[in-house]
C-alpha positions in Angstrom: 34.3 98.2 110.2 36.4 99.5 107.3 36.5 103.0 106.0 36.9 104.2 102.4 40.5 105.4 103.2 41.6 101.8 103.8 40.7 101.0 100.2 42.2 103.7 97.9 40.9 102.1 94.7 37.3 102.2 96.1 37.8 105.8 97.2 39.0 106.7 93.7 36.1 104.9 92.1 33.6 106.6 94.4 35.0 110.1 93.7 35.0 109.5 89.9 31.4 108.1 90.1 30.1 111.1 92.0 31.8 113.5 89.6 30.6 111.6 86.7 27.0 111.8 87.7 27.1 115.6 87.0 29.1 115.3 83.8 27.6 112.3 81.9 24.9 109.8 82.0 25.3 106.5 83.8 25.2 104.3 80.7 28.0 106.4 79.1 30.1 106.1 82.2 29.5 102.3 82.4 30.7 102.1 78.8 33.8 104.0 79.6 34.5 101.7 82.6 33.9 98.6 80.5 36.3 99.7 77.8 39.0 100.7 80.4 38.5 97.3 82.1 38.9 95.6 78.7 42.1 97.5 78.0 43.5 96.5 81.4 42.5 92.9 81.0 44.1 92.7 77.5 47.2 94.4 78.9 47.4 91.9 81.8 47.1 89.0 79.4 49.9 90.4 77.2 52.1 90.9 80.2 51.5 87.4 81.4 52.1 86.0 77.9 55.5 87.9 77.8 56.5 86.5 81.2 55.7 82.9 80.0 57.7 83.5 76.8 60.6 85.0 78.8 60.7 81.9 81.0 61.5 79.7 78.0 64.5 81.8 76.8 67.7 79.8 77.1 70.0 81.9 79.4 73.1 79.9 78.3 73.5 78.2 81.7 71.5 76.2 84.2 71.8 77.7 87.7 69.6 75.0 89.4 71.4 73.3 92.2 74.2 75.9 92.1 75.7 77.4 95.3 77.6 80.6 94.6 79.3 82.8 97.2 81.9 85.6 97.3 85.3 84.9 98.8 87.0 88.0 100.2 90.7 87.9 101.0 92.6 90.2 103.3 94.6 92.9 101.4 97.9 91.4 102.6 97.4 88.1 100.8 99.7 87.7 97.9 98.3 86.4 94.5 100.1 83.1 95.1 98.4 82.7 98.6 95.0 83.5 97.1 95.5 81.0 94.4 96.6 78.3 96.9 93.6 79.0 99.1 91.2 78.8 96.1 92.8 75.5 94.9 92.6 74.1 98.4 88.9 75.0 98.7 88.1 73.6 95.3 89.8 70.3 96.2 87.8 70.1 99.4 84.5 70.8 97.7 85.2 68.2 95.0 85.7 65.5 97.7 82.1 66.0 99.0 80.0 63.2 97.6 77.0 65.4 96.7 79.1 67.9 94.8 79.0 67.2 91.1 81.4 69.9 90.1 83.1 73.0 91.6 84.8 75.9 90.0 86.0 79.4 90.6 85.4 82.7 88.8 87.3 85.9 89.4 84.1 87.8 88.7 80.9 86.2 90.1 77.8 86.0 88.0 75.8 88.3 90.2 78.5 91.0 90.4 78.6 93.9 88.0 82.4 93.7 87.8 83.8 92.9 84.4 87.1 93.1 82.6 87.5 94.2 79.1 90.4 94.2 76.7 90.8 94.9 73.1 90.7 95.4 70.4 92.6 92.4 69.1 92.7 91.8 65.4 91.6 88.3 64.3 93.4 86.8 61.3 92.0 88.2 58.0 90.6 91.4 59.6 92.1 94.8 59.9 92.3 97.1 62.9 89.7 99.3 61.3 87.3 96.3 61.1 87.4 95.9 64.9 87.6 99.5 66.0 85.2 100.1 68.9 84.9 96.4 69.7 86.0 95.3 73.2 86.3 91.7 74.4 84.8 90.9 77.8 87.0 88.6 79.8 86.2 86.4 82.8 88.9 84.3 84.5 87.5 80.9 85.6 89.0 77.7 86.9 88.5 74.1 85.6 85.1 72.8 86.6 83.5 76.2 86.5 81.5 75.8 83.3 80.3 72.3 84.3 79.3 73.7 87.8 77.3 76.5 86.2 75.6 74.1 83.7 77.1 75.9 80.7 76.7 73.7 77.6 79.8 73.4 75.5 79.0 73.5 71.8 82.4 72.5 70.5 85.9 71.8 72.0 86.4 71.1 75.7 86.2 72.7 79.2 89.3 73.7 81.1 91.1 70.9 82.9 93.5 70.9 85.9 96.4 71.0 83.5 95.2 74.4 82.1 97.0 76.2 84.9 99.4 79.2 85.0 102.3 77.1 83.7 100.4 75.7 80.7 100.0 77.5 77.3 97.0 79.8 77.4 93.6 78.3 76.6 90.4 80.2 76.3 86.7 79.4 76.0 84.7 81.7 73.7 81.0 82.3 73.4 79.2 81.5 70.2 78.7 85.2 69.4 82.3 86.0 70.1 83.5 83.2 67.8 81.1 84.4 65.0 82.3 88.0 65.5 86.0 87.0 65.3 86.0 84.0 62.9 82.7 84.3 61.0 81.6 80.8 59.9 85.0 79.3 60.3 85.5 76.9 63.3 87.0 78.7 66.3 88.4 75.6 68.1 92.1 75.3 67.7 92.5 78.9 66.4 95.0 81.3 67.9 93.9 84.6 69.2 95.9 87.6 70.4 
């Protein structure tokens, strides 16, 4: 057998009902409960509608079939040793038949760690135009954008030749390109 204390909602309802008997008539109380129920039902419907709409928003990448993990190196590893280890791991992952793409990011997607630099002044703008703007930076390897399902709108992804010895190449977001270059094409432009 269950007691009222096991069902807090029923206990609250019973307490309100008993108090309500002395304060108002039953039909008035039923009207109040019906209206409150209606408000709750409408609120639940709006919340469900918001969740459905939110599920259709394009996040900018497709994380289905993505395996992500953190790789922690001992403090005594040099930068060169870390880079060699990462490249060796990526090479091994890319030889696995079921792996479509593999890449590395200095700052993982689920980490709150970010790097910022700035402001840099794009051609045709002044330092005053960009005051207060900071550019968010994320170091990634070749294959990272493909592995994360990031659609490229223009240009190309990093390739193995885009290493530390190559001239610097960057990938920008659409909003970053609009902020820095307006309606002009960003691909092939020089930044910095």
